C-alpha positions in Angstrom: -72.2 2.5 -5.0 -72.6 5.7 -6.6 -73.0 7.4 -3.1 -69.4 6.1 -2.2 -67.6 6.3 -5.6 -69.2 9.6 -6.7 -68.6 9.0 -10.5 -70.3 11.8 -11.9 -68.4 15.2 -12.5 -69.9 18.8 -11.8 -69.9 21.6 -14.3 -66.7 22.5 -12.6 -65.0 19.2 -14.2 -64.3 18.2 -10.2 -65.8 14.7 -9.6 -69.2 14.9 -7.7 -69.2 14.7 -3.8 -72.2 13.4 -2.0 -71.4 15.6 0.9 -71.5 18.7 -1.4 -74.6 17.7 -3.2 -76.8 16.6 -0.2 -77.5 20.1 1.6 -78.4 21.5 -2.1 -81.3 18.8 -2.6 -83.5 20.6 -0.1 -85.5 17.4 1.2 -84.0 16.9 4.4 -86.4 13.9 5.1 -85.5 12.1 2.0 -81.6 13.0 2.5 -81.6 12.3 6.2 -80.5 15.7 7.3 -81.2 16.4 10.9 -79.6 19.5 11.3 -78.3 22.8 9.1 -75.7 24.6 10.8 -73.8 27.5 9.6 -70.7 25.8 8.9 -71.7 21.8 9.0 -74.9 19.8 9.1 -75.7 16.3 10.7 -76.9 13.6 8.6 -77.8 9.8 9.3 -75.2 7.5 7.6 -76.9 5.4 4.6 -75.0 2.8 5.4 -74.7 2.9 9.3 -72.6 0.7 11.7 -75.2 0.9 14.2 -78.7 2.4 14.6 -78.4 6.4 15.2 -74.9 6.3 13.5 -74.6 10.1 12.6 -72.0 12.0 10.4 -71.2 15.5 11.2 -70.0 17.2 8.0 -68.6 20.5 7.3 -69.9 22.4 4.1 -66.2 23.1 3.1 -64.9 20.5 0.7 -61.7 19.8 2.6 -60.1 16.4 3.1 -58.3 17.1 6.0 -58.9 18.8 9.5 -55.9 21.0 9.0 -58.0 22.4 5.7 -60.4 23.6 8.0 -60.8 26.9 9.6 -61.4 27.4 13.5 -64.8 28.4 13.2 -65.6 25.3 11.3 -64.1 22.9 13.6 -65.6 24.7 16.6 -68.9 24.2 15.0 -68.3 20.5 14.2 -67.3 19.6 17.9 -70.4 21.8 19.0 -72.6 19.8 16.8 -71.2 16.5 18.0 -71.8 17.6 21.4 -75.4 18.5 20.6 -76.3 15.2 18.5 -75.0 13.1 21.4 -77.2 14.8 23.9 -80.2 13.9 21.6 -78.7 10.3 20.8 -78.7 10.0 24.6 -82.2 11.2 25.2 -83.9 9.5 22.2 -82.0 6.3 22.1 -80.3 5.7 25.5 -77.0 4.3 24.3 -74.5 2.9 26.8 -71.3 4.6 25.0 -70.1 6.3 21.9 -67.6 6.0 19.4 -66.5 9.4 17.7 -64.1 9.5 14.8 -63.0 10.4 12.0 -61.1 8.9 9.0 -58.6 10.8 7.2 -57.4 9.3 4.0 -58.1 6.0 2.2 -55.6 4.1 4.1 -57.3 5.4 7.3 -60.6 3.8 6.3 -62.2 6.7 4.7 -65.0 5.9 2.3 -65.1 9.2 1.0 -61.8 10.5 1.5 -61.9 14.0 -0.3 -64.7 15.4 2.1 -63.7 15.3 5.9 -66.4 14.1 8.0 -66.9 12.9 11.7 -68.7 9.9 12.8 -70.8 9.5 15.9 -72.0 6.0 16.6 -74.1 5.2 19.6 -73.1 2.0 21.3 -74.9 -0.7 23.5 -73.3 -3.4 25.5 -73.8 -6.4 23.2 -74.8 -4.7 20.1 -72.4 -6.6 17.7 -73.4 -10.2 16.5 -72.1 -12.7 14.4 -73.4 -11.4 11.2 -70.9 -8.9 9.9 -68.1 -11.3 10.6 -69.6 -14.5 9.1 -71.9 -13.1 6.5 -70.3 -9.5 5.5 -74.0 -8.1 6.9 -75.3 -5.6 9.2 -78.3 -6.2 10.9 -80.4 -3.0 11.9 -83.2 -3.5 14.1 -84.6 0.0 13.2 -85.4 1.4 9.5 -83.6 4.4 8.6 -87.1 6.5 8.6 -88.1 5.5 12.0 -84.7 6.6 13.3 -84.8 10.0 11.4 -88.3 10.4 12.9 -87.0 9.7 16.3 -84.2 12.1 16.4 -85.3 15.0 14.2 -87.8 16.1 16.8 -84.7 16.7 19.0 -82.8 18.7 16.4 -85.8 20.7 15.9 -86.0 21.6 19.7 
């Protein structure tokens, strides 16, 4: 819950932000950061909708696309394209969802820091568990997915 709520405060008095704090931890394998760009980074979602669910996150703490400069927007899409290519090579999905939820009303779990979701999809990848049991079944552990994708980003 701390991941989503971000209840602590920083020295600045502003609430803590997981997306601002992750890159400063400098332990990419533990934080599941796959790639660090100049203006954004690629990280695995700790609470994925599907195996290989990635997020492309700007370093800038902005809540909307309108608050980001053009070079940051360009890098977000460039990293989304690169991430998709790596997912295609390593996981062989049959499709993708790409999305940005801006604001709580739009479904943003962390509304104060914009991030782009990239989800690999396979025909039949959903099952009854989310609908009936409020549970997601992940056939691959996050550590295993990280190892599978990290080599692609290192290249």
